[in-house]
C-alpha positions in Angstrom: -0.4 6.2 3.4 0.4 4.0 6.4 0.6 0.9 4.2 3.2 2.6 1.9 5.2 3.6 5.0 5.0 0.1 6.3 6.2 -1.4 3.0 9.0 1.1 2.8 10.2 0.2 6.3 10.0 -3.5 5.3 12.2 -2.9 2.3 14.7 -0.9 4.3 15.0 -3.1 7.4 14.1 -6.7 6.4 16.6 -8.8 4.3 13.7 -10.4 2.3 12.2 -7.0 1.8 15.5 -5.6 0.7 15.9 -8.2 -2.1 12.3 -7.8 -3.2 12.8 -4.0 -3.3 15.9 -4.5 -5.5 14.0 -6.9 -7.8 11.1 -4.3 -8.0 13.6 -1.6 -9.0 15.1 -3.7 -11.7 11.7 -4.6 -13.2 10.7 -0.9 -13.0 13.9 0.1 -14.9 13.1 -2.5 -17.6 9.5 -1.3 -17.8 10.7 2.3 -18.3 13.4 1.6 -20.8 11.5 -0.9 -23.0 8.1 0.9 -22.6 6.6 -2.6 -22.4 3.1 -3.2 -21.1 4.1 -6.8 -20.2 7.0 -5.7 -18.1 4.8 -3.0 -16.5 2.3 -5.8 -15.5 5.2 -7.7 -14.0 5.9 -4.6 -11.9 2.3 -4.7 -10.6 2.8 -8.4 -9.8 6.0 -7.6 -8.0 4.3 -4.9 -5.9 1.6 -7.4 -4.9 4.3 -9.9 -3.9 6.1 -7.3 -1.9 3.0 -6.3 0.0 2.1 -9.9 0.7 5.6 -10.7 2.1 5.5 -7.5 4.2 2.2 -8.4 5.8 3.3 -12.0 6.3 6.6 -11.1 7.9 4.9 -8.5 10.1 2.5 -11.1 11.4 5.4 -13.4 12.2 7.2 -10.7 14.1 4.0 -10.0 16.1 3.9 -13.6 17.1 7.5 -13.6 18.1 7.0 -10.5 20.2 4.1 -12.1 22.0 6.2 -15.1 22.8 9.0 -12.9 24.2 6.5 -11.3 26.6 5.6 -14.7 28.0 9.2 -15.7 28.7 
């Protein structure tokens, strides 16, 4: 559940996360309206990309926070 909350915060607060969240919603809409397995698989791929970027950006923010402590 913590991962889902972290991804949600990433989508809400980070500009990259915001755009990825919008793209995810668009793909989800197409998957539901077309009832296409291919589009649904694209949704799974988008979710993996979203989690990847969330974790990558979180690591970058942790490095920046450590640098600010040194200054």
